[in-house]
C-alpha positions as CSV (number, residue, x, y, z in Angstrom):
1,M,106.4,117.4,106.4
2,T,104.7,119.1,103.4
3,F,104.8,122.7,102.0
4,I,101.0,123.0,102.1
5,R,98.6,122.6,105.0
6,T,96.9,119.2,105.2
7,L,94.1,117.8,107.3
8,N,95.1,115.8,110.4
9,P,93.7,112.3,110.3
10,G,92.1,112.8,113.7
11,D,90.2,115.8,112.4
12,A,89.0,114.3,109.1
13,S,85.4,113.6,108.1
14,G,83.5,112.7,105.0
15,E,85.4,111.9,101.8
16,V,88.7,112.7,103.4
17,L,88.1,110.4,106.3
18,E,87.1,107.6,104.0
19,M,90.2,108.1,101.9
20,Y,92.4,108.1,105.0
21,Q,90.8,105.0,106.3
22,R,91.4,103.2,103.0
23,Q,95.1,104.1,103.1
24,E,95.3,103.2,106.8
25,E,93.8,99.8,106.1
26,Y,96.5,99.1,103.5
27,W,99.6,100.6,105.3
28,G,98.6,100.3,108.9
29,Y,98.8,104.1,109.3
30,V,97.9,107.2,107.3
31,P,100.9,107.9,105.0
32,N,102.2,111.3,104.5
33,Y,101.4,111.3,100.8
34,A,97.7,110.6,101.5
35,K,97.5,113.8,103.6
36,L,98.5,115.9,100.6
37,F,95.3,114.6,98.9
38,S,93.1,115.8,101.7
39,H,92.5,118.8,99.4
40,R,91.5,116.5,96.5
41,P,90.6,113.1,97.8
42,E,88.9,112.0,94.6
43,A,92.2,112.7,92.8
44,L,93.9,110.0,94.9
45,A,91.0,107.6,94.2
46,R,91.3,108.2,90.5
47,W,95.1,107.8,90.6
48,G,94.5,104.5,92.4
49,R,92.1,103.3,89.7
50,L,94.5,104.4,86.9
51,L,97.4,102.6,88.6
52,A,95.4,99.5,89.0
53,E,94.5,99.5,85.3
54,I,98.2,100.2,84.3
55,R,99.3,97.3,86.5
56,R,96.6,94.9,85.4
57,S,98.2,93.9,82.1
58,T,101.8,93.3,83.4
59,N,103.4,90.9,85.9
60,D,104.8,91.9,89.3
61,R,108.4,91.6,88.2
62,R,108.1,94.1,85.3
63,F,105.9,96.5,87.3
64,E,108.3,96.6,90.2
65,L,111.4,96.8,88.0
66,V,110.1,99.8,86.0
67,T,108.6,101.5,89.0
68,F,111.7,101.2,91.0
69,V,114.0,102.4,88.2
70,V,111.9,105.5,87.6
71,A,111.4,106.3,91.3
72,Y,115.2,106.0,91.9
73,E,116.0,108.0,88.8
74,L,113.6,110.8,90.0
75,R,115.1,110.6,93.5
76,N,111.8,109.9,95.4
77,R,112.9,108.1,98.5
78,A,109.6,106.7,99.6
79,C,108.8,105.1,96.2
80,A,112.4,104.0,95.6
81,L,112.4,102.2,99.0
82,A,108.9,100.7,98.7
83,H,109.4,99.4,95.2
84,G,113.1,98.6,95.8
85,A,111.9,96.3,98.6
86,G,109.2,94.9,96.4
87,L,111.6,94.2,93.7
88,A,114.1,92.7,96.1
89,K,111.5,90.0,97.0
90,I,111.6,88.9,93.4
91,V,115.2,89.4,92.3
92,G,117.1,89.7,95.6
93,T,118.6,92.7,97.4
94,D,122.0,92.4,95.6
95,A,120.3,92.7,92.3
96,V,118.4,95.8,93.3
97,L,121.6,97.4,94.6
98,A,123.3,96.6,91.3
99,I,120.4,98.2,89.3
100,A,120.6,101.3,91.5
101,D,124.3,101.4,90.8
102,G,123.8,101.2,87.0
103,R,125.1,97.6,86.9
104,E,121.9,96.0,85.7
105,A,123.7,94.1,82.9
106,E,125.3,92.0,85.6
107,V,122.1,90.8,87.2
108,L,119.3,91.0,84.6
109,P,118.6,89.3,81.2
110,E,119.4,91.4,78.2
111,A,115.7,92.2,77.5
112,E,115.2,93.6,81.0
113,V,118.4,95.6,80.7
114,A,116.8,97.3,77.6
115,I,113.6,97.9,79.6
116,V,115.7,99.5,82.4
117,H,117.4,101.8,79.9
118,L,114.0,102.8,78.4
119,A,112.5,103.5,81.8
120,R,115.4,105.6,82.9
121,L,115.2,107.7,79.7
122,I,111.5,108.2,80.1
123,A,112.0,109.5,83.6
124,R,115.1,111.6,82.6
125,D,114.1,113.0,79.2
126,A,111.3,111.3,77.4
127,P,111.7,113.2,74.1
128,K,115.1,111.5,73.7
129,V,113.4,108.1,73.4
130,T,114.0,107.0,69.7
131,E,112.0,104.9,67.3
132,G,115.1,102.7,67.0
133,Q,115.1,102.1,70.7
134,I,111.5,101.0,70.6
135,G,112.1,98.9,67.5
136,A,114.9,97.1,69.2
137,L,112.7,96.1,72.1
138,K,110.3,94.5,69.6
139,E,112.7,93.0,67.0
140,K,115.6,92.0,69.3
141,H,113.7,91.1,72.5
142,G,110.3,90.1,71.3
143,I,108.4,92.7,73.4
144,T,105.0,93.5,71.9
145,D,103.6,97.0,71.2
146,A,101.1,96.5,74.0
147,E,103.9,95.6,76.4
148,I,105.9,98.6,75.4
149,F,102.8,100.8,76.0
150,D,102.6,99.2,79.5
151,I,106.2,100.0,80.2
152,A,105.8,103.6,79.2
153,A,102.6,103.9,81.1
154,I,104.2,102.6,84.3
155,A,107.1,104.9,83.9
156,A,105.0,108.0,83.1
157,G,102.5,107.2,85.9
158,R,105.3,107.0,88.5
159,S,106.8,110.2,87.2
160,F,103.4,112.0,87.8
161,F,103.1,110.6,91.4
162,T,106.7,111.3,92.5
163,K,106.8,114.7,91.0
164,L,103.6,115.7,92.7
165,L,104.8,114.5,96.1
166,D,108.3,116.1,95.8
167,A,106.9,119.4,94.5
168,L,104.9,119.7,97.7
169,G,107.6,118.7,100.1
170,C,106.3,115.3,101.0
171,E,108.7,113.1,103.0
172,A,108.9,109.4,103.3
173,D,107.1,108.1,106.5
174,V,109.2,107.2,109.6
175,A,108.0,103.6,109.0
176,Y,110.7,103.3,106.3
177,M,113.3,103.4,109.1
178,S,112.4,99.7,109.7
179,F,113.5,98.7,106.2
180,D,116.6,96.6,105.7
181,A,119.5,98.9,106.6
182,E,121.6,98.1,103.6
183,L,118.8,98.8,101.2
184,R,117.7,101.9,103.1
185,E,121.2,103.4,102.9
186,A,121.8,102.5,99.3
187,L,118.4,104.0,98.2
188,S,118.8,107.2,100.3
189,V,117.9,109.7,97.5
190,G,115.8,112.8,97.5
191,R,114.1,114.2,100.6
192,P,114.9,112.7,104.0
193,I,112.7,110.3,105.9
194,C,110.3,112.2,108.1
195,Q,110.9,111.6,111.9
196,A,107.4,112.7,113.0
197,P,105.3,109.9,114.6
198,L,102.9,108.0,112.4
199,E,99.3,109.2,112.4
200,F,96.0,107.3,112.6
201,T,92.4,108.1,112.0
202,R,91.4,107.0,115.6
203,P,93.0,108.1,118.9
204,N,95.3,105.4,120.4
205,H,95.0,103.3,117.3
206,A,98.8,102.6,117.3
207,A,98.4,100.9,120.7
């Protein structure tokens, strides 16, 4: 479901079809968020390039940690589930559940706890980030200026993406119902999971 009309994958052609096919190749179906971009397919392509560049300079653990924290804080179910599952592969499901519950100090090193707090604050109210908070990351935890830029860029980028999707009523795909039940229930924030069947660019592709 979305609040604006989108182009059905089976009716797409040209740039939109190419965009849908790229998304389908990655996910195995055309995700709901991609349909929003049927009006501006190049915007999704540019977002993908920006995201790849943001991610290039950091490791998977930090990327998934910051992305998950921001997505959960902003109550975007699809991103919280996708990146919660990604983070769980690195730190374990129990750790992800603890972070979601605000108990990150129980499961993460002190430096990562500070990163979580920064990511949450960027998502919640970025002007409240202080010079002292940034200074502590550098002086106490040895995080470089470039790494702090990466953390802020990951958080800000995810804020853009989740706010765009939620503003236009985009729901998580029904494929998320197959996620680990405990994780799915714990990360049930924001809009509900869409119950409409998955869509594909070619008829009978699902079969």
